[in-house]
N, CA and C of each residue as an Amber inpcrd file, in Angstrom:
protein
   699
  -5.1850000  22.2910000  42.2710000  -3.6010000  21.1300000  41.5910000
  -4.4920000  20.4130000  41.3120000  -4.0090000  20.0630000  39.7380000
  -4.8730000  18.7340000  39.0400000  -4.3010000  17.3650000  39.2950000
  -4.8270000  16.5580000  39.8840000  -4.0100000  15.6280000  40.0500000
  -4.0090000  14.2840000  38.6910000  -4.7490000  14.9100000  38.4430000
  -4.8310000  13.6940000  36.6910000  -3.6090000  13.9820000  35.7480000
  -2.8980000  12.6350000  35.0590000  -1.7680000  13.2710000  34.7150000
  -1.8980000  12.8310000  33.2450000  -1.1060000  13.7350000  32.5950000
  -0.6130000  13.2290000  30.7560000   0.5050000  11.9140000  31.1300000
   0.2060000  10.7140000  30.4120000   1.1060000   9.3510000  30.8630000
   1.5410000   9.5060000  28.9480000   2.6940000   9.8180000  28.4430000
   3.3890000   9.3390000  27.2530000   4.4190000   8.0230000  27.3550000
   4.1240000   7.3450000  26.3330000   4.5780000   5.9220000  26.2660000
   4.9690000   5.8390000  25.1630000   6.4290000   5.9230000  25.1690000
   6.9880000   5.5760000  23.2510000   7.5310000   4.4260000  23.2900000
   8.4740000   3.9380000  22.1960000   9.4420000   2.6160000  22.3270000
   9.4850000   2.2040000  20.8620000  10.0270000   0.8560000  21.1580000
  10.0830000   0.5010000  19.9090000   8.9050000  -0.7190000  19.7050000
   9.4340000  -1.4770000  18.3470000   8.1950000  -2.0720000  18.0360000
   8.1160000  -3.4770000  18.8270000   7.1870000  -3.9820000  19.1160000
   6.5180000  -5.0550000  19.7620000   7.4780000  -5.5200000  21.2890000
   7.5170000  -3.8560000  21.5490000   7.7090000  -4.2620000  23.2740000
   6.8320000  -4.4470000  24.5090000   5.6170000  -4.2770000  23.7150000
   4.1780000  -4.2460000  24.7360000   4.0320000  -3.1370000  24.8410000
   3.9730000  -1.5730000  24.6790000   3.4920000  -0.9060000  24.6580000
   1.9640000  -0.5410000  24.8250000   1.2230000  -1.0560000  24.0480000
   0.2990000  -1.3330000  23.8960000  -0.6080000  -1.9960000  25.0910000
  -0.2360000  -2.9320000  25.3690000  -1.0040000  -3.5060000  26.9860000
  -0.6570000  -3.1610000  28.1780000   0.6640000  -2.4960000  28.0930000
   1.2500000  -1.6800000  29.4290000   0.1310000  -0.4570000  29.6290000
  -0.0960000   0.2530000  28.5480000  -0.8620000   1.6110000  28.6930000
  -2.2160000   1.0250000  29.2220000  -2.5350000   0.0570000  28.4170000
  -3.7850000  -0.3990000  28.8760000  -3.9770000  -0.7380000  29.8220000
  -3.0820000  -1.2400000  30.6470000  -3.0770000  -1.5430000  32.3430000
  -3.1380000  -0.3640000  32.6680000  -2.0820000   0.3120000  32.2280000
  -2.1500000   1.9960000  33.2390000  -3.2710000   2.7560000  33.3880000
  -4.2490000   2.6820000  32.3920000  -5.3820000   3.4940000  31.9510000
  -6.2880000   2.5890000  32.8700000  -6.5920000   1.4420000  32.3710000
  -7.4630000   0.4080000  33.3740000  -6.9180000   1.0950000  34.8620000
  -6.1380000   0.6970000  35.2150000  -6.0920000   0.7260000  36.8910000
  -6.1360000   2.2030000  37.6410000  -5.5380000   3.2400000  36.6750000
  -6.0180000   4.8320000  37.1150000  -7.7120000   5.2260000  36.6430000
  -8.2910000   4.4950000  35.8550000  -9.7030000   4.6820000  35.3140000
  -9.2520000   5.7510000  34.4260000  -8.0550000   5.8970000  33.6410000
  -8.0130000   6.7680000  32.7230000  -8.2130000   6.5640000  31.1780000
  -8.6090000   7.8280000  30.2410000  -8.4480000   7.3240000  28.6620000
  -7.8200000   6.6090000  28.1720000  -7.5210000   5.3900000  27.6770000
  -6.7780000   5.5990000  26.4960000  -6.5750000   5.2940000  25.0230000
  -5.5160000   5.9700000  24.8550000  -5.7350000   6.7290000  23.3850000
  -4.8910000   5.5890000  22.6790000  -5.0490000   5.1120000  21.6900000
  -4.6460000   4.5230000  20.5540000  -4.1270000   4.8740000  19.7500000
  -2.8920000   5.6680000  19.8560000  -2.8070000   6.2200000  18.4730000
  -2.7370000   5.6520000  16.9050000  -2.1090000   4.2780000  17.2270000
  -2.2080000   3.0190000  16.0550000  -3.7980000   3.2830000  15.3150000
  -4.5640000   3.0790000  16.2110000  -5.9910000   2.7220000  15.8530000
  -6.5050000   4.2350000  15.2090000  -6.1020000   5.5540000  15.4490000
  -6.4760000   6.5200000  15.0000000  -5.9420000   6.7850000  13.2800000
  -5.0370000   6.1530000  13.4690000  -4.1950000   6.1930000  12.0450000
  -5.4840000   5.1990000  10.7480000  -5.2700000   4.2450000  11.7660000
  -6.6160000   3.3460000  11.2070000  -7.7720000   3.9010000  10.6570000
  -8.1060000   4.5750000  11.4480000  -9.5390000   5.0340000  11.1360000
  -9.6200000   6.3130000  10.2570000  -8.0930000   6.7570000   9.9290000
  -8.2770000   7.7450000   8.6150000  -8.0400000   6.8160000   7.3750000
  -7.1810000   6.1780000   7.8390000  -7.2000000   4.6290000   6.2220000
  -8.4660000   4.4070000   5.8100000  -9.7310000   3.7240000   7.1220000
 -10.5450000   3.3910000   6.8760000 -11.3730000   4.2160000   5.9090000
 -11.4480000   5.9620000   6.2220000 -12.2000000   6.5650000   6.0190000
 -11.6650000   6.7530000   4.2840000 -10.5940000   6.6230000   3.9820000
 -10.0090000   7.0300000   2.6870000 -10.3660000   5.9080000   2.0930000
 -10.5590000   4.7770000   2.1850000 -10.6920000   3.6840000   1.6030000
 -12.1670000   3.5630000   0.9300000 -13.2120000   4.2710000   2.3780000
 -14.2930000   4.1980000   2.1340000 -14.9600000   5.3160000   0.7630000
 -13.7030000   6.4000000   0.8230000 -14.1560000   7.8660000  -0.1760000
 -13.4130000   7.6150000  -1.3850000 -12.9010000   5.6790000  -1.4440000
 -12.1570000   5.9460000  -2.7940000 -11.2540000   6.9160000  -2.8490000
 -10.3120000   7.2240000  -1.8810000  -8.9930000   7.9480000  -2.1270000
  -7.9340000   6.9520000  -2.0920000  -7.8610000   5.7790000  -2.3500000
  -6.4810000   5.0010000  -2.5790000  -7.3630000   4.0310000  -4.0550000
  -5.9370000   4.7340000  -4.9660000  -6.2900000   4.4060000  -6.3930000
  -5.3880000   3.4260000  -6.4600000  -5.6810000   1.9880000  -7.0690000
  -4.6310000   1.3360000  -7.0140000  -2.9850000   1.0940000  -6.0700000
  -3.8020000   1.4580000  -4.7530000  -2.9700000   0.9900000  -3.5230000
  -2.3360000   2.3920000  -3.0630000  -2.4990000   3.9650000  -4.1660000
  -1.2880000   4.9790000  -3.9530000  -2.4580000   6.0590000  -3.4490000
  -2.3240000   6.4130000  -2.4420000  -3.6320000   7.7310000  -1.7930000
  -3.4630000   8.8870000  -3.1420000  -4.7660000   9.3780000  -2.7730000
  -5.1490000  10.5140000  -3.7930000  -5.0360000  11.6010000  -2.5450000
  -3.3890000  11.9620000  -2.4750000  -2.9930000  12.8880000  -1.1470000
  -4.0720000  14.2490000  -1.1430000  -3.8260000  14.3820000  -2.0690000
  -4.5790000  16.0900000  -2.2380000  -6.1520000  15.9200000  -1.8340000
  -6.9150000  14.9760000  -2.2880000  -8.1120000  14.7140000  -1.9740000
  -8.3130000  14.4800000  -0.0780000  -7.2240000  13.4660000   0.1070000
  -7.4260000  13.4010000   1.4390000  -7.1590000  14.4840000   2.4640000
  -5.8850000  15.3350000   2.1510000  -5.4960000  16.3430000   2.9090000
  -6.8090000  17.2710000   2.8980000  -7.8120000  17.5920000   2.0680000
  -9.0960000  18.2600000   1.5730000  -9.5720000  18.1360000   2.8860000
  -9.9340000  16.8240000   2.9250000 -11.2370000  16.4260000   4.2590000
 -10.9450000  16.0750000   5.3550000  -9.4330000  16.3740000   6.0840000
  -9.1030000  16.3040000   6.8790000  -9.9550000  16.7910000   8.0780000
 -10.5310000  18.0780000   8.2050000 -10.9410000  18.8330000   8.7220000
 -12.5940000  17.9940000   8.8470000 -12.8730000  16.7580000   7.9440000
 -14.2110000  16.1000000   8.7810000 -13.8690000  15.1220000   9.2430000
 -12.8940000  15.0700000   9.5270000 -12.5490000  13.7450000  10.2800000
 -12.4700000  13.6050000  11.7460000 -13.6450000  13.0810000  11.9850000
 -13.4190000  13.0860000  13.9150000 -13.2950000  12.0180000  14.5850000
 -12.1490000  11.9810000  15.3820000 -12.3330000  10.4780000  16.1730000
 -12.1030000  10.3920000  17.6880000 -12.5160000   9.6810000  18.3080000
 -12.8160000   9.4810000  19.6190000 -12.8550000   8.0320000  20.1670000
 -12.6700000   8.0150000  21.5210000 -12.7440000   6.8210000  22.2020000
 -13.8340000   7.0920000  23.2970000 -14.4350000   5.3980000  22.9450000
 -15.8210000   5.6090000  23.9940000 -15.2780000   4.2440000  24.9170000
 -15.8180000   4.2860000  26.0210000 -15.5860000   3.0620000  26.5650000
 -16.7560000   1.9340000  26.6370000 -16.4990000   1.2570000  26.6080000
 -17.4270000  -0.0330000  26.3160000 -17.0830000  -0.6810000  27.4350000
 -18.1940000  -0.6620000  28.4890000 -18.2640000  -1.3300000  29.7700000
 -18.5060000  -3.0790000  29.6350000 -19.2600000  -3.3810000  28.4140000
 -19.2100000  -4.9500000  28.0670000 -18.0350000  -5.5160000  27.7710000
 -17.1140000  -5.1140000  27.6350000 -15.8080000  -5.5900000  27.1980000
 -14.5340000  -4.8060000  28.0800000 -14.8810000  -3.9460000  28.8390000
 -13.9720000  -3.5240000  29.8160000 -12.7540000  -2.7210000  28.8900000
 -13.0100000  -2.3610000  27.7890000 -12.3390000  -1.4100000  26.7310000
 -12.8590000  -0.2480000  26.4380000 -11.9400000   0.3720000  25.9810000
 -12.4380000   1.6380000  25.0140000 -12.2970000   1.0250000  23.3670000
 -13.3760000   1.8430000  23.0320000 -13.2910000   1.5220000  21.4830000
 -13.4020000   3.0220000  20.3240000 -12.7540000   2.5560000  18.8220000
 -12.4000000   3.6010000  18.2080000 -13.5400000   3.9290000  17.1520000
 -13.7300000   5.3450000  17.5610000 -15.2110000   5.8840000  16.7910000
 -14.4920000   6.8670000  15.7800000 -15.3840000   6.7790000  14.5670000
 -14.9750000   7.6610000  13.4280000 -16.1890000   8.2910000  12.9500000
 -15.9750000   9.9110000  13.3840000 -17.4570000  10.4590000  13.1180000
 -18.5820000   9.7710000  13.4920000 -18.5370000   9.6520000  14.8910000
 -19.6180000   9.3800000  16.1140000 -20.1170000   7.7610000  15.3480000
 -19.1890000   6.7690000  14.7860000 -19.8300000   5.4130000  14.4150000
 -18.2420000   4.4870000  14.7740000 -18.9720000   3.3890000  15.4210000
 -17.7170000   2.5840000  16.4230000 -17.4340000   1.6640000  15.2200000
 -15.7950000   2.0920000  14.6140000 -15.0470000   1.3530000  13.5730000
 -14.3870000   0.5100000  14.5940000 -14.2600000   0.0810000  15.4570000
 -13.1520000  -0.6880000  16.1510000 -12.7900000  -1.8390000  15.6040000
 -13.9620000  -2.9420000  14.7430000 -13.8180000  -4.2900000  14.1660000
 -13.3400000  -3.4630000  12.8370000 -14.2030000  -2.8550000  12.5350000
 -13.4660000  -2.2790000  10.8940000 -12.0040000  -2.3100000  10.2400000
 -11.3090000  -1.2030000  11.6230000 -10.1180000  -0.7900000  11.1760000
  -9.3590000  -2.0500000  11.2880000  -9.4880000  -2.8820000  12.0540000
  -8.3260000  -4.1240000  12.2760000  -8.5440000  -4.7440000  11.1800000
  -9.1630000  -4.8670000  10.0950000  -9.2590000  -5.5840000   8.8430000
  -8.0140000  -5.7750000   8.1070000  -7.8160000  -6.4400000   7.6320000
  -6.5390000  -6.8800000   6.4830000  -6.4340000  -5.4820000   5.3420000
  -7.1360000  -5.2550000   5.1960000  -7.5980000  -4.0810000   4.0810000
  -6.7920000  -2.8240000   4.3520000  -7.2040000  -2.5670000   6.0090000
  -6.7380000  -1.0390000   6.5300000  -5.0270000  -1.2440000   6.6560000
  -5.3160000  -2.4340000   7.4940000  -3.7530000  -2.7130000   7.5130000
  -2.6740000  -2.8860000   6.4800000  -3.1400000  -3.2200000   5.4130000
  -2.1480000  -3.2480000   4.2480000  -2.0800000  -1.6830000   3.7020000
  -2.7400000  -0.6370000   4.1230000  -2.3310000   0.6130000   3.4560000
  -2.7080000   1.8200000   4.7350000  -2.3120000   1.6820000   6.1040000
  -2.2900000   2.3120000   7.1140000  -1.0340000   3.0940000   7.2760000
   0.0120000   2.5730000   7.0190000   1.2310000   3.0470000   6.5700000
   1.8480000   4.0570000   5.3630000   0.6080000   3.7460000   4.4160000
   0.8980000   4.6660000   3.2040000  -0.1060000   6.5400000   3.7690000
  -0.8890000   5.8920000   4.0940000  -1.6760000   6.8850000   5.0260000
  -1.0520000   7.9030000   6.1140000  -0.0830000   6.8780000   6.9230000
   0.0560000   7.4970000   7.9450000   1.6170000   8.6880000   8.0810000
   2.0600000   7.9040000   6.6830000   3.4020000   9.0150000   6.1840000
   3.0290000  10.4050000   5.1100000   1.8230000  10.2750000   5.4800000
   1.3720000  12.0170000   4.8000000   1.4250000  12.9160000   5.8690000
   2.1030000  14.3850000   5.7290000   2.0740000  15.0640000   6.9950000
   1.0170000  15.4490000   7.6880000   0.3630000  16.0610000   6.1960000
  -0.6230000  16.7200000   7.0950000  -1.9160000  15.5730000   7.5650000
  -1.8670000  14.6780000   7.3480000  -2.5410000  13.2190000   7.9150000
  -1.8580000  13.3250000   9.8580000  -0.3530000  13.5820000  10.1370000
   0.2460000  13.3860000  11.3270000  -0.1960000  14.7010000  11.7590000
  -0.3760000  16.1090000  11.2310000  -0.7050000  16.8760000  12.1640000
  -1.7730000  16.7440000  12.6560000  -2.9250000  16.4710000  11.5170000
  -4.3750000  16.2840000  12.2280000  -4.5690000  15.4730000  13.2150000
  -3.7200000  14.4740000  12.9480000  -3.9110000  13.3440000  14.3330000
  -3.3260000  13.9560000  15.7100000  -2.6290000  14.7800000  15.4880000
  -1.6590000  15.2320000  16.8660000  -2.5060000  16.4700000  17.7270000
  -3.4680000  17.1400000  16.2670000  -4.0350000  17.9250000  16.8590000
  -5.2070000  17.4900000  17.6010000  -5.9440000  16.1630000  16.8430000
  -6.7470000  15.8920000  17.6880000  -6.3250000  14.9020000  18.8750000
  -5.1290000  14.3390000  18.6340000  -4.4890000  14.1080000  20.2950000
  -4.2550000  14.8500000  21.3460000  -4.0300000  15.6280000  20.8300000
  -4.1830000  16.6820000  21.8300000  -5.4140000  17.3070000  22.1760000
  -6.4440000  17.0200000  21.6490000  -8.1120000  17.8940000  21.7530000
  -8.1730000  17.0000000  23.0820000  -8.3450000  15.7640000  22.5940000
  -8.2740000  14.7610000  23.7430000  -7.8570000  14.5330000  25.0720000
  -6.6060000  15.2230000  25.1040000  -5.5840000  15.3060000  26.5960000
  -5.8990000  16.7640000  26.8910000  -6.6180000  17.3110000  26.4730000
  -6.8550000  18.7800000  27.2710000  -7.2800000  18.6540000  28.6260000
  -8.1390000  17.6700000  29.0710000  -8.4630000  17.4630000  30.6010000
  -7.6370000  16.3180000  31.0760000  -6.6120000  16.1640000  30.5820000
  -5.6610000  15.3990000  31.3250000  -6.2260000  13.6780000  31.1400000
  -5.4450000  12.9150000  32.4680000  -6.1060000  12.0220000  32.6560000
  -6.2540000  11.0830000  31.6850000  -5.0800000  10.6330000  30.6530000
  -5.0450000   9.8690000  29.5950000  -3.8760000   9.0860000  29.8360000
  -3.7070000   8.0440000  28.7110000  -2.1090000   7.5450000  28.8950000
  -2.5800000   6.8770000  27.4950000  -1.3530000   7.5880000  26.5960000
  -1.2930000   7.0640000  25.2000000   0.1400000   6.7650000  25.0010000
   0.6960000   5.7190000  23.8480000   1.5820000   5.4060000  23.6940000
   1.9510000   5.2590000  21.9780000   2.6900000   5.0450000  21.6960000
   3.3450000   5.4670000  19.9570000   4.7840000   5.2070000  19.8070000
   4.8410000   6.1270000  18.8180000   6.4630000   6.5200000  18.5520000
   6.8860000   7.8720000  18.8890000   5.9250000   8.8260000  19.0110000
   6.5170000  10.1260000  19.1160000   5.4170000  10.9640000  19.7930000
   4.9950000  10.2770000  21.0270000   4.2760000  10.9030000  22.1500000
   4.7000000  11.5660000  23.1330000   5.8010000  11.5210000  23.6110000
   6.7280000  12.4190000  24.6330000   7.2450000  13.1750000  23.7600000
   7.5920000  13.3040000  22.8210000   8.3130000  14.2630000  22.0380000
   7.6060000  15.1310000  21.1770000   6.5940000  14.5550000  20.3160000
   6.0060000  15.3800000  19.5820000   4.4860000  15.9830000  19.9020000
   3.6360000  15.1110000  20.4100000   2.3790000  14.6670000  20.7560000
   1.7710000  15.6390000  21.8460000   2.8060000  15.1680000  22.7970000
   2.3460000  15.6630000  24.3620000   4.0150000  15.8070000  24.9180000
   4.7840000  17.1390000  24.7230000   6.0560000  16.9660000  25.1250000
   6.2270000  17.5800000  26.3440000   4.8310000  18.1390000  26.7110000
   4.9310000  18.8500000  28.1730000   4.2490000  17.6930000  29.3330000
   4.5140000  16.1930000  29.1110000   3.6920000  15.5170000  29.3380000
   3.9830000  14.8500000  31.0770000   3.2660000  14.6330000  31.7900000
   3.5690000  14.7120000  33.3880000   4.5680000  13.4200000  33.4340000
   3.8900000  12.3030000  32.6350000   5.0660000  11.2370000  33.0030000
   5.3790000  10.6110000  31.3380000   6.3450000  10.4030000  31.5260000
   7.2030000  10.2780000  29.6670000   8.3450000   8.6790000  30.2370000
   7.6670000   7.7320000  29.5770000   8.0470000   6.2150000  29.6510000
   8.3460000   6.0330000  28.4450000   9.9380000   5.2850000  27.9660000
  10.4080000   5.1620000  26.8940000  10.8480000   3.5520000  27.0200000
   9.8850000   2.7950000  26.1510000  10.4730000   0.9450000  26.2320000
  10.9880000   0.4140000  25.2580000  11.8130000  -0.1100000  25.7240000
  12.8180000  -1.0400000  25.4000000  12.7950000  -2.2890000  25.4670000
  13.6660000  -3.4260000  24.7440000  13.7140000  -4.5590000  24.7330000
  14.6600000  -5.0900000  24.0000000  15.4620000  -6.2790000  24.2620000
  16.7530000  -7.0030000  23.3820000  15.4910000  -7.1100000  22.1530000
  16.4110000  -7.2980000  20.6080000  15.7570000  -7.7190000  19.6560000
  15.5750000  -8.9920000  19.7340000  15.9670000  -9.8100000  20.5000000
  15.8580000 -11.4130000  20.2460000  14.4150000 -11.4190000  20.9820000
  14.0600000 -10.7700000  22.2600000  13.0790000 -10.8230000  23.0790000
  11.5930000 -10.5290000  22.1760000  12.1090000  -9.4540000  21.7560000
  10.6660000  -8.7430000  21.1290000  10.3380000  -9.6280000  19.8290000
  11.4510000 -10.7480000  19.1740000  11.2980000 -11.2680000  18.2920000
  10.1970000 -12.2280000  18.1370000  10.6480000 -12.5170000  19.4790000
  10.0230000 -14.0710000  20.5050000   8.6530000 -13.8540000  20.4560000
   8.1760000 -12.4930000  21.3130000   6.9710000 -12.0200000  21.7330000
   6.2260000 -11.9050000  20.5310000   6.8840000 -11.2930000  19.6050000
   5.8280000 -11.1520000  18.0860000   5.8820000 -12.5260000  17.4770000
   6.6060000 -13.4350000  17.9270000   6.3620000 -14.7870000  17.3320000
   5.5770000 -15.5430000  17.5530000   5.0030000 -15.4180000  18.6330000
   4.1200000 -16.1990000  19.9580000   2.8100000 -15.7420000  19.8070000
   2.9530000 -14.3250000  19.5410000   1.8540000 -13.7240000  19.4980000
   0.9370000 -14.0870000  17.8740000   2.0720000 -14.1250000  17.1100000
   1.2140000 -14.1850000  15.4680000   0.6290000 -15.9120000  15.1350000
   1.6400000 -17.0460000  16.3290000   1.7560000 -18.1170000  16.2430000
   0.0330000 -18.1490000  16.9890000  -0.0470000 -17.7380000  17.8570000
  -1.1070000 -17.5350000  18.7870000  -2.3980000 -17.5060000  17.9830000
  -1.7900000 -16.5020000  17.2230000  -3.4280000 -16.1550000  15.9440000
  -3.2890000 -17.0120000  14.9030000  -2.7070000 -18.3880000  14.9150000
  -2.8070000 -19.0320000  13.9370000  -2.3370000 -18.8130000  12.1480000
  -1.3010000 -17.6510000  13.0020000  -0.5080000 -17.3790000  11.4200000
   1.2200000 -18.1140000  11.3360000   1.5860000 -18.6940000  10.3010000
   2.5220000 -19.4540000   9.9590000   3.4880000 -18.7690000   9.7590000
   4.6090000 -18.2100000  10.7570000   5.4410000 -17.2630000  10.2800000
   6.8420000 -18.1300000  10.6120000   8.0590000 -17.6820000  10.2580000
   9.2470000 -17.6950000  10.6470000   9.9600000 -17.2830000  11.6610000
  10.5870000 -17.4220000  13.0210000  11.0720000 -16.7430000  14.2700000
  12.5740000 -15.6520000  13.6720000  13.0640000 -16.5480000  12.3810000
  14.1980000 -15.5940000  11.7930000  13.6420000 -14.2190000  10.8450000
  12.5120000 -14.5160000  10.6390000  12.0520000 -13.5450000   9.4010000
  11.3550000 -12.5520000  10.2760000  10.5670000 -13.0460000  11.7130000
  10.1910000 -11.5420000  12.7480000  10.8280000 -11.2660000  12.9170000
  12.3460000 -11.6450000  13.2320000  13.6150000 -10.7030000  13.9880000
  13.8230000  -9.8220000  12.8900000  14.0170000 -10.2050000  11.6750000
  14.7890000  -9.0370000  10.2220000  13.6380000  -8.0280000  10.3340000
  12.3710000  -8.3270000  10.3570000  11.3530000  -7.5630000  10.0210000
  11.1420000  -6.5730000  11.6370000  11.7960000  -6.8540000  12.4820000
  11.3840000  -6.0840000  13.6140000  12.5030000  -5.0100000  13.6430000
  14.1590000  -5.6950000  13.3790000  15.6460000  -4.7830000  12.6940000
  15.0410000  -3.5370000  11.5320000  14.4030000  -4.4210000  10.6670000
  14.0460000  -3.3840000   9.5240000  13.0190000  -1.9370000   9.8880000
  12.0860000  -2.6470000  10.8540000  11.2860000  -1.8130000  11.6780000
  11.7050000  -0.5010000  12.3570000  12.7530000  -1.1550000  13.2690000
  13.7310000  -0.1810000  14.0720000  14.4330000   1.1530000  13.2630000
  14.9870000   0.4400000  11.9310000  15.3970000   1.3010000  11.3600000
  14.8050000   2.3560000  10.8040000  13.8980000   1.7380000  10.2780000
  12.7120000   3.0850000   9.8230000  11.9750000   3.8590000  10.7520000
  11.7650000   2.8900000  12.0290000  11.2600000   4.1290000  12.9060000
  11.9760000   5.2970000  13.3390000  13.6410000   4.8520000  13.0720000
  14.5060000   5.8340000  13.8800000  15.1270000   6.8630000  12.8550000
  14.6860000   6.3870000  11.2680000  15.2570000   7.6250000  10.5870000
  14.2860000   7.6890000   9.7610000  12.9680000   7.4580000   9.9740000
  12.0710000   8.7230000   9.3020000  11.9390000  10.0080000   8.8320000
  11.4060000  10.6590000   7.8310000  12.0570000  12.0290000   8.0650000
  10.5960000  12.9430000   8.8350000   9.4990000  12.0650000   9.3620000
   8.1340000  12.6230000  10.0080000   8.0470000  12.0260000  11.2130000
   8.6810000  13.0670000  12.3790000   8.5480000  12.4120000  13.7410000
   9.0130000  10.8570000  13.9880000  10.8160000  10.8710000  13.9570000
  11.1830000   9.3850000  14.2000000  11.2730000   9.2340000  15.4240000
  11.2830000   7.9970000  15.6610000  11.2670000   7.4500000  17.2210000
  12.5950000   8.3040000  18.1780000  12.4800000   9.1610000  18.8210000
  13.7620000   9.3460000  19.8600000  13.1880000   9.3830000  20.9210000
  14.0360000   8.9520000  22.1250000  13.8160000   9.1700000  23.6230000
  13.7880000  10.5540000  24.2260000  12.4980000  11.0070000  24.9600000
  12.3410000  12.4830000  24.8360000  13.6430000  12.6950000  26.1800000
  14.1120000  13.6060000  26.4640000  15.3010000  13.9400000  27.1740000
  14.8580000  13.6760000  28.7080000  13.3680000  13.6860000  29.2280000
  13.2050000  13.5620000  30.6230000  12.5710000  12.0750000  30.2560000
  12.4530000  11.4830000  29.4630000  11.9040000  10.1760000  29.6360000
  11.9140000   8.8940000  30.3800000  11.9230000   8.4340000  31.3350000
  12.4100000   6.8610000  32.0070000  12.2340000   5.6740000  31.0010000
  13.5520000   5.5620000  30.6720000  13.5460000   4.1350000  29.9620000
  12.9720000   2.9540000  31.1150000  12.2770000   2.4770000  30.5640000
  11.8340000   0.6080000  31.2840000  12.6630000   0.1010000  29.9300000
  13.4560000  -1.1990000  30.2140000  13.7460000  -2.1030000  29.9560000
  12.9810000  -3.1810000  30.0940000  12.2640000  -3.9010000  29.1680000
  11.3350000  -5.2080000  29.8940000  11.6290000  -5.9010000  29.1890000
  12.6550000  -6.2090000  29.4070000  12.9790000  -7.6220000  28.4440000
  13.0830000  -9.2970000  29.4950000  13.1180000  -8.8920000  30.8460000
  13.1770000 -10.2220000  31.5370000  11.7350000  -9.8960000  32.8640000
  10.9760000  -8.8360000  32.1020000   9.7640000  -8.0710000  33.2640000
   8.7400000  -8.9800000  32.5380000   7.5750000  -9.2650000  33.6000000
   6.2730000  -9.6370000  33.4040000   5.3040000  -7.9040000  33.5850000
   4.1860000  -8.4930000  32.7110000   3.2230000  -7.0740000  32.8100000
   2.9890000  -6.8050000  34.1630000   2.9080000  -7.5840000  35.0630000
   2.7550000  -7.5940000  36.7690000   3.9170000  -6.3240000  37.4440000
   5.0740000  -6.9800000  36.7950000   6.3900000  -6.2960000  37.6710000
   6.5370000  -5.0750000  36.9300000   5.9510000  -4.7700000  35.7090000
   5.8420000  -3.5250000  34.9890000   5.1530000  -2.4640000  35.7420000
   4.0210000  -3.1820000  35.8950000   2.8000000  -2.3200000  36.4920000
   3.2320000  -2.3000000  38.3120000   4.0740000  -2.8360000  38.6350000
   3.7350000  -2.2880000  39.8470000   5.5650000  -1.2220000  40.0800000
   6.3690000  -1.4970000  38.7990000   7.5110000  -0.5140000  38.8660000
   6.8240000   1.1540000  38.1550000   5.7470000   0.7740000  37.6490000
   5.3770000   2.4420000  37.1120000   4.1540000   2.9000000  38.2680000
   3.2150000   2.0700000  38.9920000   2.4820000   2.5130000  39.3650000
   3.3170000   3.3050000  40.9200000   4.2220000   2.7420000  41.1880000
   5.4500000   3.4760000  42.4160000   5.8930000   4.8240000  41.8830000
   5.9030000   5.1810000  40.5230000   6.4830000   6.4560000  39.5860000
   5.1440000   7.2660000  39.6420000   3.8780000   6.5630000  39.8060000
   2.9910000   7.8090000  39.5070000   2.3370000   7.9940000  40.6210000
   2.5490000   7.2530000  41.5500000   2.5060000   7.5570000  43.4380000
   3.3490000   9.1250000  43.6460000   4.3730000   9.2310000  43.1970000
   5.2640000  10.2130000  43.5560000   4.7730000  11.4030000  42.6570000
   4.3030000  10.8530000  41.6260000   4.2010000  12.1630000  40.6240000
   3.0810000  12.7280000  41.0610000   1.9210000  12.2060000  41.5340000
   0.2640000  12.6240000  42.0900000   0.6380000  13.4430000  43.2180000
   1.6310000  12.7420000  44.1660000   1.8200000  13.5480000  45.7340000
   2.2550000  14.4740000  45.1260000   3.6500000  14.7920000  44.3800000
   4.6890000  16.3140000  43.4960000   2.9420000  16.8490000  43.4280000
   2.1950000  16.3880000  42.6710000   0.9430000  17.3500000  42.2010000
   0.1110000  18.0900000  43.8060000  -0.1640000  17.2160000  44.5650000
  -0.6780000  17.6170000  45.8240000   0.0770000  18.9910000  46.4430000
   1.4210000  18.5760000  46.5880000   1.8510000  19.8080000  47.0940000
   2.3890000  21.0280000  46.5170000
């Protein structure tokens, strides 16, 4: 019986999904799949190819090229983290640029792009031993995941976390503005036409409003131990 798991983490914006998922992957020596980085990599590809004209994506050209886009994650022991590779090129730094951030939302809304990303994500997960976070991982990408977690926290808590993160990067923002942005993102995520945010029926809810990362890890490792024991039997 395969003892390695597929762990899917979904939830609302600014719940700390990526931090949580990375910590789990590190603890278990699993691959961490950053779904957001994959869409950023596609966006970078489109920028390089000139498929964004006046900020508008040339959808037909993008769709024609999708089979040529290959994304993988390779562990860098120097930094203790996985990095994103686009067609065998390390693009981890480039995909975090302001230019990519400005266009990734437009690219990720293309149905065919999402379908291609799901295909690649499933290819990476074929041998299990992965942790992936996003908005539709447990419902669309890995509906048969061994463990599904749906993360949530109060709007005020999430706004304060995001506010502190931005201020820590010397970005001047207003707390109420951040709060309203999170509310808007929640509404958009829940009501989008393609893969809306929703909790899988068999997902375990984690409200981490009053939990540290260490407390979350203690909580999840008990569940994972139970899952691994079930697989042994």
